[in-house]
C-alpha positions in Angstrom: -8.4 -0.3 26.9 -7.9 3.5 26.5 -5.5 4.0 29.4 -4.3 7.6 29.9 -1.9 8.7 27.2 1.4 10.0 28.5 2.4 13.6 27.7 3.1 14.1 24.0 1.3 14.0 20.7 -1.9 12.0 20.5 -3.4 10.7 17.3 -6.2 13.2 17.4 -3.6 16.0 17.5 -3.1 15.2 13.8 -6.7 15.9 13.2 -6.8 19.1 15.4 -3.8 20.9 13.9 -5.3 22.1 10.5 -8.5 23.2 12.3 -6.5 25.8 14.1 -4.3 26.8 11.1 -6.5 26.7 8.0 -10.1 25.5 8.8 -11.6 27.0 5.6 -9.0 25.6 3.2 -10.1 22.8 0.9 -9.0 19.6 2.6 -10.3 17.0 0.1 -11.4 16.8 -3.4 -13.0 13.6 -4.7 -14.9 12.5 -7.8 -18.1 14.1 -6.5 -17.1 17.3 -4.8 -14.9 18.9 -2.2 -14.8 19.8 1.5 -12.9 22.1 3.9 -11.2 21.0 7.1 -13.9 22.6 9.2 -16.8 21.0 7.2 -15.0 17.6 7.4 -14.9 17.9 11.2 -18.6 18.9 11.4 -19.6 15.8 9.4 -17.3 13.6 11.5 -18.8 14.9 14.7 -22.3 14.0 13.6 -21.2 10.6 12.5 -19.3 9.9 15.7 -22.4 10.8 17.7 -24.4 8.3 15.6 -21.8 5.6 16.3 -22.2 6.1 20.0 -26.0 6.1 19.8 -25.7 2.8 17.8 -23.9 1.3 20.8 -20.2 1.4 19.7 -17.8 1.8 22.5 -14.1 2.6 22.7 -12.1 -0.4 21.6 -14.9 -1.8 19.4 -14.0 -2.5 15.8 -15.5 -0.3 13.1 -15.2 -1.4 9.5 -15.4 0.8 6.4 -15.5 -0.4 2.8 -15.9 2.5 0.4 -14.2 3.8 -2.7 -11.7 6.6 -2.4 -14.0 9.5 -1.3 -14.7 12.1 1.3 -17.1 9.8 3.1 -14.2 7.4 3.7 -12.2 10.1 5.4 -15.2 11.3 7.4 -15.9 7.8 8.6 -12.3 7.1 9.7 -12.1 10.5 11.4 -15.2 9.7 13.4 -13.7 6.4 14.3 -10.5 7.9 15.5 -12.3 10.6 17.5 -14.4 7.8 19.1 -11.6 5.6 20.2 -12.7 2.8 17.9 -10.4 0.4 16.1 -10.8 1.2 12.4 -10.9 -1.7 9.9 -10.5 -0.4 6.3 -11.4 -3.1 3.8 -10.3 -3.2 0.2 -13.1 -2.1 -2.2 -11.8 -4.8 -4.6 -12.4 -7.6 -2.1 -14.9 -10.2 -3.2 -18.0 -10.3 -1.0 -16.8 -13.6 0.5 -13.5 -11.9 1.5 -15.4 -9.1 3.1 -17.7 -11.4 5.0 -14.7 -13.5 6.2 -12.9 -10.3 7.4 -16.0 -9.0 9.2 -16.6 -12.3 10.9 -13.0 -12.4 11.9 -12.7 -8.9 13.4 -16.3 -8.7 14.8 -17.0 -5.1 14.2 -19.8 -3.1 16.0 -20.1 -0.7 13.0 -19.9 -1.0 9.2 -19.9 1.9 6.8 -20.3 0.9 3.2 -22.1 1.4 -0.1 -25.5 -0.2 -1.0 -23.9 -3.1 -2.9 -21.8 -4.3 0.0 -24.7 -3.6 2.4 -26.9 -6.0 0.4 -24.2 -8.7 0.6 -23.8 -8.3 4.3 -27.5 -8.1 5.0 -27.9 -11.5 3.2 -25.5 -13.0 5.7 -26.1 -10.8 8.7 -26.2 -13.8 11.1 -22.5 -14.5 10.2 -21.5 -11.2 11.8 -23.5 -11.2 15.1 -21.3 -8.4 16.5 -22.6 -5.9 14.0 -24.9 -3.3 15.6 -25.5 -1.0 12.7 -24.7 -0.6 9.0 -24.3 3.0 7.8 -25.0 3.1 4.0 -23.5 5.8 1.8 -25.7 6.8 -1.2 -28.8 4.7 -1.7 -30.9 3.8 1.3 -31.4 0.3 2.5 -34.1 -1.0 4.9 -32.6 -1.8 8.3 -29.6 0.4 7.7 -28.8 4.0 8.7 -28.3 6.6 6.0 -24.8 8.0 6.2 -25.8 11.0 4.1 -28.7 11.9 6.4 -26.6 11.6 9.5 -23.7 13.9 8.3 -26.1 16.5 6.9 -28.8 16.6 9.7 -27.6 14.5 12.6 -26.9 15.5 16.1 -23.3 16.7 16.8 -21.3 15.6 19.7 -17.7 14.7 19.1 -16.3 12.5 21.8 -12.9 13.0 23.4 -11.5 9.4 23.8 -7.7 9.3 23.8 -5.9 6.1 23.0 -3.3 4.6 25.3 0.0 3.9 23.4 -0.7 0.1 23.4 -4.3 0.3 22.4 -5.2 -1.0 19.0 -6.1 1.7 16.4 -6.0 -0.2 13.1 -6.6 -3.7 11.8 -5.6 -3.8 8.1 -6.4 -7.0 6.2 -4.0 -8.3 3.6 -5.2 -8.9 0.1 -5.5 -12.6 0.6 -3.2 -13.4 -2.3 -1.5 -16.1 -0.2 -4.6 -17.5 1.4 -7.3 -16.0 3.6 -6.9 -12.3 4.5 -4.9 -11.7 7.7 -5.6 -8.8 10.0 -2.5 -6.7 10.8 -2.9 -4.9 14.1 -1.3 -1.5 14.8 -1.4 0.3 18.1 -1.7 4.0 18.8 2.1 4.2 19.2 2.9 2.5 15.9 0.2 4.4 14.0 1.4 7.8 15.3 5.1 6.9 14.6 4.2 6.0 11.0 2.5 9.4 10.4 5.3 11.3 11.9 7.7 9.4 9.7 5.7 10.4 6.7 5.8 14.1 7.6 9.5 14.0 8.2 10.8 11.8 5.4 8.6 13.3 2.7 9.2 16.9 3.8 5.4 17.7 3.6 4.5 21.3 3.3 1.2 23.1 3.7 1.4 24.4 0.1 1.5 20.8 -1.2 -1.3 19.3 -3.2 -1.3 15.5 -3.2 -3.0 13.3 -5.7 -3.9 9.8 -4.4 -4.6 6.9 -6.7 -4.1 3.9 -4.5 -7.0 2.8 -2.4 -7.4 4.3 1.1 -7.4 0.8 2.7 -3.7 0.3 1.5 -0.6 2.2 2.6 -2.5 5.5 2.3 -4.5 4.4 5.3 -1.4 5.1 7.4 -0.7 8.4 5.7 -3.8 10.5 5.0 -3.8 11.9 8.6 -0.1 13.0 8.1 -1.0 15.0 5.1 -4.1 16.4 6.8 -2.1 17.5 9.9 0.1 19.7 7.7 -2.9 21.2 6.0 -2.4 19.7 2.6 -5.2 19.5 0.0 -5.7 15.9 -1.0 -7.3 14.7 -4.2 -8.9 11.2 -4.0 -9.6 9.4 -7.2 -11.7 6.2 -7.3 -10.0 4.7 -10.3 -6.7 5.2 -12.1 -7.3 7.0 -15.4 -4.0 8.3 -17.0 -5.8 11.1 -18.9 -7.5 12.2 -15.7 -4.2 12.2 -13.9 -2.6 14.5 -16.5 -5.6 16.8 -16.2 -5.3 16.9 -12.4 -1.6 17.7 -12.7 -2.4 20.8 -14.6 -5.7 21.9 -13.1 -4.8 21.5 -9.4 -1.0 22.1 -9.7 -0.3 18.8 -8.0 3.1 18.7 -6.2 3.0 15.1 -4.8 2.0 11.9 -6.6 2.5 8.2 -5.7 2.2 5.4 -8.2 3.1 1.7 -8.6 5.2 0.9 -11.7 2.3 -0.4 -13.7 0.6 3.0 -13.3 3.8 4.8 -14.3 4.0 2.8 -17.5 0.3 3.5 -18.4 0.8 7.2 -17.6 3.8 7.5 -20.0 1.9 5.7 -22.7 -0.9 8.3 -22.4 1.3 11.3 -22.0 2.0 13.2 -25.3 4.2 15.7 -23.5 1.7 18.5 -23.7 0.7 18.6 -20.1 2.3 21.1 -17.7 3.9 19.1 -14.9 6.2 21.8 -13.6 4.4 21.9 -10.2 5.4 18.3 -9.4 8.1 18.1 -6.7 8.0 14.5 -5.6 7.0 11.4 -7.6 7.0 8.5 -5.3 6.9 4.9 -6.4 6.6 1.7 -4.5 4.8 -1.7 -4.0 6.9 -3.4 -6.8 10.4 -2.9 -8.3 10.5 -0.3 -11.1 12.2 -1.7 -14.3 15.3 0.4 -14.9 14.4 1.3 -18.5 10.9 2.5 -17.4 12.4 4.6 -14.6 14.9 6.2 -17.0 12.0 7.1 -19.3 10.0 8.5 -16.4 12.9 10.7 -15.2 13.4 12.0 -18.7 9.8 13.1 -18.9 9.1 14.4 -15.4 12.6 15.2 -14.1 14.7 13.8 -11.3 12.0 14.0 -8.7 11.5 10.3 -8.1 11.7 8.6 -4.7 11.6 4.9 -4.3 10.0 3.5 -1.1 10.0 -0.1 0.2 7.5 -1.0 2.8 5.0 -3.6 4.0 1.9 -3.3 6.1 3.6 -5.1 9.0 6.3 -2.4 9.2 4.9 0.7 7.5 5.1 2.9 5.7 8.6 4.1 4.8 10.9 1.2 5.7 13.6 2.1 3.2 13.9 5.0 0.8 16.0 6.1 -2.1 15.5 9.9 -2.6 15.7 11.7 -5.8 19.3 12.8 -5.4 20.3 9.1 -4.8 18.9 8.0 -8.2 22.4 7.4 -9.6 22.4 5.8 -13.0 25.3 3.4 -12.5 26.2 -0.2 -11.8 27.1 -1.3 -8.3 28.7 -4.4 -6.9 25.3 -6.2 -6.7 23.2 -4.5 -9.4 22.1 -1.3 -10.9 21.6 1.6 -8.4 18.4 2.6 -10.1 17.0 -0.9 -9.2 17.8 -0.3 -5.5 15.1 0.4 -2.9 17.4 2.7 -1.0 18.5 2.5 2.6 16.6 2.2 5.8 15.3 5.4 7.3 16.3 6.7 10.7 13.3 5.1 12.6 14.1 1.6 11.2 16.7 -0.9 12.1 17.2 -3.4 9.4 19.3 -6.6 9.2 19.8 -9.3 6.5 19.4 -12.7 8.2 19.4 -16.4 7.5 16.7 -18.9 8.5 18.1 -18.9 12.1 18.1 -15.1 12.4 21.9 -14.9 12.1 23.3 -12.0 10.1 24.5 -13.0 6.7 28.0 -11.9 5.5 28.1 -8.6 3.6 27.3 -9.0 0.0 25.3 -12.2 0.5 21.5 -12.5 0.1 19.5 -12.6 3.3 15.9 -12.0 4.5 15.2 -8.5 5.6 14.3 -8.2 9.3 13.1 -4.9 10.7 12.9 -3.5 14.2 10.9 -0.3 14.8 8.2 1.4 16.8 6.3 1.2 13.5 6.1 -2.6 13.6 2.7 -4.3 13.9 1.7 -5.6 17.3 0.3 -8.9 16.0 -1.7 -10.6 13.4 -5.3 -10.5 14.7 -6.1 -13.8 16.5 -3.2 -15.6 14.8 -0.7 -16.3 17.6 1.4 -18.9 15.7 1.8 -16.7 12.6 2.6 -13.7 14.8 5.3 -15.7 16.6 6.9 -16.9 13.4 6.9 -13.3 12.0 7.9 -11.3 15.1 11.1 -12.9 16.5 12.7 -11.2 19.5 11.4 -7.8 18.4 12.4 -8.2 14.8 9.8 -8.5 12.1 10.7 -11.0 9.4 9.6 -9.5 6.1 9.9 -12.5 3.8 11.8 -10.3 1.3 15.3 -11.4 0.3 17.9 -8.7 -0.4 21.5 -7.9 -0.6 23.5 -4.7 0.2 25.9 -3.0 -2.1 29.1 -1.4 -1.1 27.4 1.9 -0.2 24.7 0.3 2.0 21.9 0.4 -0.6 19.5 -2.5 -0.5 18.6 -4.5 -3.6 15.6 -6.7 -3.3 16.2 -10.1 -4.9 12.8 -11.5 -4.4 10.2 -12.9 -2.1 11.5 -15.8 -0.2 8.5 -18.0 -1.2 9.0 -17.2 -4.9 12.5 -18.7 -5.2 12.7 -21.3 -8.0 14.8 -24.4 -7.4 15.9 -26.0 -10.6 18.4 -28.8 -10.7 19.3 -27.9 -7.0 20.2 -24.3 -8.0 18.2 -21.3 -6.6 16.9 -18.8 -9.1 15.3 -15.6 -8.0 12.5 -14.6 -10.6 13.4 -10.9 -10.3 16.9 -11.4 -11.7 15.5 -13.0 -14.8 12.8 -10.4 -15.1 15.4 -7.7 -14.9 17.1 -9.1 -18.0 13.9 -9.5 -19.9 13.1 -5.8 -19.3 16.3 -4.9 -21.2 14.5 -5.9 -24.4 12.9 -2.8 -25.9 9.7 -4.7 -26.8 9.0 -6.0 -23.3 6.5 -4.0 -21.3 5.9 -6.4 -18.4 7.4 -9.7 -17.4 6.7 -12.3 -14.7 8.9 -15.4 -14.1 7.6 -18.5 -12.2 8.7 -22.1 -11.6 6.9 -25.0 -13.3 7.0 -28.6 -12.1 9.4 -30.8 -14.0 10.2 -34.5 -13.4 13.9 -34.1 -14.3 14.8 -30.7 -12.9 12.3 -30.3 -10.1 11.2 -27.0 -11.6 11.9 -25.2 -14.9 11.6 -21.5 -15.5 8.7 -20.0 -17.4 8.4 -16.3 -18.3 5.1 -14.6 -19.2 5.6 -11.5 -21.2 3.5 -8.5 -22.2 4.8 -6.6 -25.2 4.8 -2.9 -25.8 1.9 -1.7 -27.9 2.8 -2.4 -31.6 6.1 -4.1 -30.7 7.1 -7.6 -31.7 9.5 -10.2 -30.2 10.0 -13.9 -30.5 10.5 -16.4 -27.7 13.9 -17.5 -29.0 15.4 -14.0 -28.9 14.2 -13.5 -25.3 15.7 -16.8 -24.2 18.9 -15.8 -26.0 19.0 -12.5 -24.2 18.8 -14.3 -20.9 21.4 -16.8 -21.9 23.8 -14.0 -22.8 23.3 -12.3 -19.4 22.7 -15.1 -16.9 24.0 -18.5 -16.0 22.5 -21.1 -18.4 20.3 -22.7 -15.7 18.6 -19.3 -15.1 17.3 -18.9 -18.6 13.6 -19.5 -19.2 12.7 -22.8 -20.9 9.2 -21.5 -21.7 8.2 -18.1 -22.9 4.4 -17.2 -23.1 3.0 -14.0 -24.4 -0.1 -12.4 -22.8 -2.2 -9.3 -23.3 -1.9 -8.5 -19.6 -0.6 -9.9 -16.3 -2.7 -10.5 -13.2 -2.4 -7.7 -10.7 -3.1 -7.4 -7.0 -5.3 -4.6 -5.7 -2.2 -2.5 -5.2 -0.8 -3.1 -8.7 1.7 -5.8 -8.0 2.1 -8.6 -10.5 0.7 -11.7 -9.0 3.1 -14.5 -9.9 1.1 -17.0 -7.8 -1.8 -16.7 -10.3 0.6 -17.8 -13.1 1.7 -21.0 -11.5 -0.1 -24.3 -12.1 -1.4 -24.4 -8.5 -2.3 -20.7 -8.6 
């Protein structure tokens, strides 16, 4: 562990750079206050010293479960400075998921709020590796006060470089397909991801970034990249469209990232009176953006949208479609606005069949990625690691097809394919047609067991506020645009669809076995 790092840029260089360039600049703004780069470092130095005094050693795991906040960043900075393996857990995890993840990764340190501290203290014996719990906010008996440490503690920032193959991050999946899995990233992959972000997003010191996704998700790979450039980052605990519009105007935000469900809610709340002229990049990801919604967003905010496809196993910009590539036209395999772009320079990407053979051009295949950014393994899951990492290629589980210009169009998740009467139907192609109806706000298509056909197609639809539509007309719309076997047999209307912690529609929850 912690073998000497070869000449080059180390992870802590990302943290050092703004201290030399702009130490007194506002680094972070959260729901409770703000901090400069220099003050952030002072707090992290005290916390790092406390980690060491608690017995944490380089290579130990250190978990954090907090809302988007300055304490989250301070905690992870102290972990990176100390050579620890940071384990950010989703604030929306159930206590059982948190306890499972902690027992799995065996951390020496946990930083959390009082509520999660209570849950862990009740089951402390299930996590025997845990040396200390640092509590943000309310005090708890048997725990160390984070607030007291960062305000009054002894400073002593360690200098513990990571070797390129040393683990730096274990990121647990949301558990939507079973128990959470720990995705392991090394110093080499973590640094490569951050340098990708700086390059591909063209980050500038004058930027102001507004973050709405939780820091345990894709942003966990990215905040250090923004910080290294000296960017002010705004951290919001929850998504409030009206607050977002206020932030745009008050802080002159230049960079924003949202998932499509957020974009839809933002447009519903936006009466056009907010000054959004400072925005230069509006990035969207995590789920396909319905073309009608994307057109509406471009009309309001301008042609500043960039689509990114990624997954935690090969983060964080696997493919990208930049603003100038948002061409509103049909291609050989679908609408260009529905594309997720092309792989970036650091990614090799193939479309393969079940045996890892390349599929012919124009046919659907599973995306496989090879890159320094790829994960090292799933934590303590050798069989799943071996089935996902094949000869250096990471099998994503996402099915896609290339158009004549090399743009990738995601068809669907491999596991979501519906087989009806021996025909394969990808839910996304049916959903795309449903979104053509002006009354449809959201749609999710799943397979339902059927004795005659094996599966039949069901669509669950959320209508636009005040809009009306009937099942027969939606089925007719699909019949007019798709093969007959692809049309839904069942249309259900709902007030909302189940969403994952990152805003993806959870089809699994709509199935009978969900």
